[in-house]
N, C-alpha and C positions, 0 to 999 in steps of 0.2 A: 260518675263521669271522670274519665282519665284523659289528661291532656299532656302531650309530650312536646317540648319545645327546647330550643337551645338557649343558652344564657344570653347571647347577643340579642335575641328576639324579644326578650322580656327584661326590662330594667329591674334593678333590685327593689326600688321603692314600690313599684307596681306589684311585684311578687309578694312583698310583705303585706300590702293592702289587700290583695286577693286572699291571703291566708287569714287576715283578721276579720274579713267580712262574713265568713261562714265557717262551717265545720270542714275545713280542708286540711290536708296534710301534704307536706312537700317531701319528696324523696329524691335521691340523687344516685346515679350510677354511671360508671365509665362507659362511653361508647367506643367499642373496640372494633376495628376493621381487620379482617383477615386478608393478608396478602397471599394469594394462592400461588403466585409465581415463586416467591422466596420462602414460603412456608413459615412466615412470622406473623405475629400479632403486634399491632401498634395502636396507641390511643389517638383518637381524633378530637377529643374534647369531652365534655360532660353533658349528660342529658338529664333534665329534671322532669318529674312527674307530679302533677297536682291531682290529688284524689279527693273526692267528696265522700265523707264517712257515711252519708245517708244512703248511698247506693252501694250495692254489693257487686263488685267487679272482681273477676279472677285476676290474681296477681301472678305473673309468670314466675316460676322458680328459677331465679338466676343463680348461676354457679360461677364463682371466681376462678379463673384460670391461673396458672402459675405466672403468666406474664402480667395479668392484672394485679396479682399480689405483689409482684415486683415493683409495679408503678406505685402501689399504695404504700410501700415501705420507704420510698424515697423521701428524704427530708427536703421540703420545699416550702415557699410561702403559701399561705392559705388563699384560695380564690374567694371572691365574694359569695359564691354559692356555698362553699364549704363553711364560711362564717355563718351563713344563715342556717345551714344544717346543724351547726353546733349549738345554736340557740333554741332549736325545737325540742320539745319533750321527747323522752326516750320511747314512750309508747306509741308515738306517731310515725316511727321509722319502720321500714321493712327490714327483715333479718339481714339482707345483704349490706345495707347501709349501716346498720347497727354493728355489724362485724368490722366494717372499715373504721368506724368511730372507736371501737375498742382497741383496734390495732394502733391507731394514731395516739390514743391516750397512753397505751403501754409504752410506746416509744418515748414519750415525753417524761413519764414517771420513772422508768428504769434507766440504769446506766448502760451505755452502749458497750457491750462486751466485745471489745476488739482484740483483747489479748488472747493469743493462742487459739485463734479461730480455726476450726477444722476446714472451713471453706477456703481460708487463706492458705492452709497447708496444701489443699488439693490443687489450688491454682498457682502454686509456687513455680511449677515448671513452665506454665504458660506466661505468667506475668513477670517473674523475676529472673528466669533463666537458671535457677538452681535445680539440681536433679531431685526428683521426687523419691522419697524413701519407702513409701508404701501406700497402699490404698486406704481410703478413709474408713471403710467398713471393717477393716482388720484390726483397728485400734479400739480396745475396750477401755471403759473408765476405771475398772478395777484391775487393770493389768499390772503385773509386778514391775516390768520394765517399760516405761512410757517414754515416747520421744519428747525431747525438750520442746520442740516447736508446736506440739499438739496437746499439751497439758491444759486442763481447764483451770480457770482462775476465778476465785471469789473476790469480787471487787465491791467495796463499800464506798458510800459517798464521802464519809468523813475521814477516811484513812489516806495517808500519803503513800503507803506501800501496798503492793499487790503480790501476795505470796502464792505460788501455785500449790494446789492441794496434793497432787499426785507425782510431783517431780522428785525423783530419788537423787538427793545430793550425794555425790561421791565424797570420799575422804579428802579434805582439803579444798573442796569446792565451795564457793560463796556466791550469794546472789548479788545483783546489782544494787548499790547503795548510793545515796546522795554524796556528791563530791568527787566521784570517779569520772575519768575521761572515757567517753564512749565514741564509737564510730557507727554512723547510720549509712547503710548502703541499699541502693535499689538497682536491680538489674532487669532489663527487658530483652528477652530473646538472646540471652547470653552476653549482652553488652552492658557495661556499667554506665548508667544514666545519672546517678546521684551518689555522692559520697561526702560526708560531713563529719567532722569531729566536734564534740560538744561536751560540756561538763554538766553532769546530772545535778540539778538544783531544784528545791521545792518551788512550787507555783510558777514554773517555767514551762515552755512548750518548744517542741522540736518543729521548726518551720521549714517547709519545703514546697516545691511546686506541685508535689503529689499529695499534699495534705498536711495535717497537723496532728501531732501526738503529744499529749500532756506528759510531762516528766513524772508525774505521780503514777502513771500507768506503766512506766518503764521500771521504776524502782521496785525492787523485790522480785523481778523476773530473772531467770537464769540467762547467762550470757549466750549469745548466738540464737536468740529468739526472733521469730517473725511476728511483728506487731502491725496492726492495720491502722491506717490513718482515718480521718473523718471522711475521706473520699473512697475508702475501701481498698487502698493500695497496700500491699504487704511490703514492709521494709525490714531488712535485717539489722538488728541491734547487737553489737558485739563490743567487747572491751578493746580499747586502743592499745596496740603494742608500742614498744619504744620506737620502732620505725615509723608508725603512724603519728605518734606524738611529735617526733622531730620534723616530719614533713608538714604537719598542719598547725604547729604551734606558732604563736606570734614571734616575728623576727624583726631585727633591725638590719644587720648586714646579712649577706648570703650565708647559708648554712653549709656544713659538710654533709653531703648526701650519704644516706646509709650504705650504699654500695661502695663508696669511696672510704667511708669510716671503717667498714669491715676489712678492707684491704690494708688500710693503715695499721690496724691492730695486728694483722698477720705480719706485716713488714717489721713492726717493732717488737713482735713476739711478747706482747704484754700478757702477764699471768697474774694469778692471785698473789697479793703481797708486794707487788712492784710499786716503785715510786716514779711517777711520770710527770714531766713538765710539758705544759701546753702553753705556747706563746700565741696569743690571739684568741680570746674567749669567744668573740663573735656573739651569736645568739645562744650559745650553750649546747649546741648539738653534739659536737665531739666530746665535750665534757661529760655528758651523760653516758656515752659509750665507753669512755675511759673509766668512769666511776664503776660501771658494772663489771669491767674487765679486771680491775685491781682488787675488787671485793672489800670486805670489811677490814682486812689487815693491811690494805694498800693505801696509797695517798696520791692525789692528783693536785698539782699546783698549777692553777690557771691564771695567767698574767694578761691583763688587757690595759691598753694605754688610754682608751676612750671610756669616760665614765658612763655615758648613756648606754653603750654596748655592754658594759659590765653589769649594769642594773637589769638589763633585759636577760642576760644569761643567768644571773642569780634568781630572778623571778621564775624563769622557766624551770630551773633546777628544783626550786622549792615546790612548785606546783606538781611536778612529776613525783616527787617524794611523798607528798600528801596523798595523791591518787593511789600510789603503790601501797601505802600503808593501809588505806581503806580496802583495797582489793585483797591483799595477802594477810592482813592482820599483824604484820611485822614491819618495822621501819626499813626503808631503803638506806643503805650505808651512807652516813654523812662523812664522806672522805674526799670532798673537793674543797680546796682552799682558794678562794678568788682573791686576787691581788690587783690593785689599781696602781700600776707603775709602768715606767718605760725602761725596758731592758738595756737600752743603749746608754742611758744616763744614770739610772738608779741601781745601786748594788743591792739586789734583793735575794740573790742566790748564794750568799757567802757560805752558809753552813749546810748546803744541800748537795746531795749526790743522787743522780737519776739513772734508772735502768733504761729509760727511753725518753726521747724528746720528739714532740710534734709541733711543727711550725706552720701556722696559717697566717702569714703576713704578706704585705705587698712587696716588701724588700727584705726577704729573710736573710740575705747575705750580710746585712748590717749588724745582726745580732749574733752571728756565729762565733765571733771572738769572745763574747761574753758567756755564751751558753755551753760551748763545747768543753771548756775546762771542767764543768760540773757533770759531764756525761761519762759513764763508766766505759772503760776500755773494751773495745769489741762490740759495744752497744750500737743501736741504730738511731739515727735522726731522720725522721720522715717529714717531708715538706709537701704542703698542699698549695699548688699554684694554679691560677686560673687560665693563663695563656702561655704559649710557647716562648714568647719574648722574656717572660719572667724566668723560665727555665734557663735560657741563655745567660741572663744576668747572674743567676745563681752560680752556674758553672764558671763564669768569668770571675766572680768573687772568690770562689774556691782557688782558682789559679793565682790570683793576685795576693790573697791573704795567706796562702800556704798553710791552711788549716789542715790538721791530720784527719781528713775525711776522704773516703773512697766512694765514688758514685757507682753504685751497683746496678740500679734499674731506674728507668724513666718510663712509666706506663700510663696509659689512658684506658679507662674501663667503660666501653660501650655496653649497653644492655638492650637486648632485642626481645620484645614481648611477642608472643604468638597467640593466635586464636585457633583453638582446636575444639570442634563441636560436632555432634552427630548431624548427618544430613537430614533436613526436614523438607516436607512438601509444603505447598501453599496453605493447606488447611491445618498445618501444625503437627501432622502425624509424621512418624519416623518413616524413612525410606528403608527398604530391605534389599540387601545385596543378593542378587540372583545370578549365578554363573550360567552362561549359555551352554547348551548341550550340543552334541554333534548333529542331532536331528534338526534342531532349529537352524543351525548353520547351513545344513544341506538344503532345507526348504527355502531359506532366504536366497542362497546362490541359485537355486533352480528358478525361483521367481524372477531374478534379475536376468538370467540367460534367456528365458522365454519372451522377454520384452523385445518388441520389434525395433529396428533401427530408428524409426520415426517417433518412437515414444518420447514423451516429454521428460527431460532430465529432472524436473522438479518432482515428478512422481517418484523417481528412484531415490532422491534425497529424502523425501517424506517417508519412504519405506525404511530407509536406514535409521532415520530419527525415531520412528515408531519402535523399531527393534531395540534401540538404546533406551527409550523411555520405559519399555517393559522390564528392564533390569531392576528398576526401583518401584516396589509396590509397598502398600501400606499394611502393617501388621502391628498389633498392640504388644503382644508378648513374643518378641523375637528372641531367638537363641543367641547365646554369647558369640560375638564375632560376626554376626550377620548384619549389623548396622554399619553402613559406610560413614566415614568421618571426613570432614573438610578441615584442612589445616592451611593457614596462611599467616604471614606476619601482621602484627597489629598495625592499623593505619597511623596511630599516634605513637611515635617512638621517642624515647628520652634522648635529647641531644647531648652535646658535649657539656661536661660539668667541670672537670679539673684534670691536671696532670699531677701524678704522684712521683716524687723523687725519693729514692732510698739511698741514704748516705750512712756509711759505717765508719766509726772511729777506729783508728789504728795507732799503734805506738811506733 
């Protein structure tokens, strides 16, 4: 005898009592309803079946669909019926429920292989907005040149690192190691939804609103890999550049933004081997850019009047040097000398001569009389100022102090980001540019001329809109130049950061 009932209709204790009273077996399967309008399958609950072993009844041959398998693979808390099914002996289950139990046990025993998932790579274009490099069936396991984001990884439970098996490391290329600063990014439909800089450490996790990734799974992977979170979201993991590190590092005072620092380096014409003075260390952003510019044979003297700002600058500088040494295998040049002093009162530049000077102070005109005598003739003193009133005070100080400086430039650097992406339809497929022909134009004009004067104007507008909509059709493998692109300024633009003043010493 076979009885089908829902879980709400029969309490758990009565179900167990019914099984213990006789030779009965309990089986469970998903009740799936087919939505004919939308063409989808969705689960409406679980259905239990109590069978008497003394009677022979035909058991229907149930087949799990792909949608049912997708529901069975999801990690969720066990229902009371599933707990009961897990307590029953193996021989009392039908093959379909036995298959579900095996799948659930395999998920608990095996490690979730989220690194370099092929499905993650195939869904990169839909989920993250990055361009797809190729089709999944075209990548073989034994290929000589394997894409970085689609390599398979052998993960063990007791290992902290995960080294890809088939990733061909180029000369000078290294894998991600503990201690490096990395950047995690998630893009959806071309828009940046999440970006975070973190330091790779053992027994730590990358937390985000889109899921969690253990740092042990990131270590040993090549830079620029797509890793999947516990929620199945693909996130790009890459190394942090100096620009990223400056923007995301901990700071006390405001930093010199990379766009302004690059212009300052060009103004001062800093090259390998130069000796540069920086007045106002701040959080150490400009110190790092100057350190890279002067190289191993150069020197940077960074003077800061506040002790807390100086400690923050020194800490940021040391952390970047440690991360760089782990990445490249060679140390970052230790060419920055941090000095805690006040240039207006303390003589710390007696034996120094500088090829360039960078001033990042509230009142830079107060230190010009102390700094300019140590600047080489014809060299540049670049000043970083937050507002235009400081620029006026600086120029007034030059006039009153009669310092041998010429003001060459006062610039502000706005940056305007743009969004450029291929045109997509609502279903996510590409639009195709179709140029109208002469026949289509003649037919459209003829149809409009044949309309009577009393014809509704809305119908004419609908006809025009229909002809325009036909220009964009869907095609998977479109030829080069046949996809239209949409370009517009980014809605979030970087506002004002600073004014840059270029002063040159003359004799």
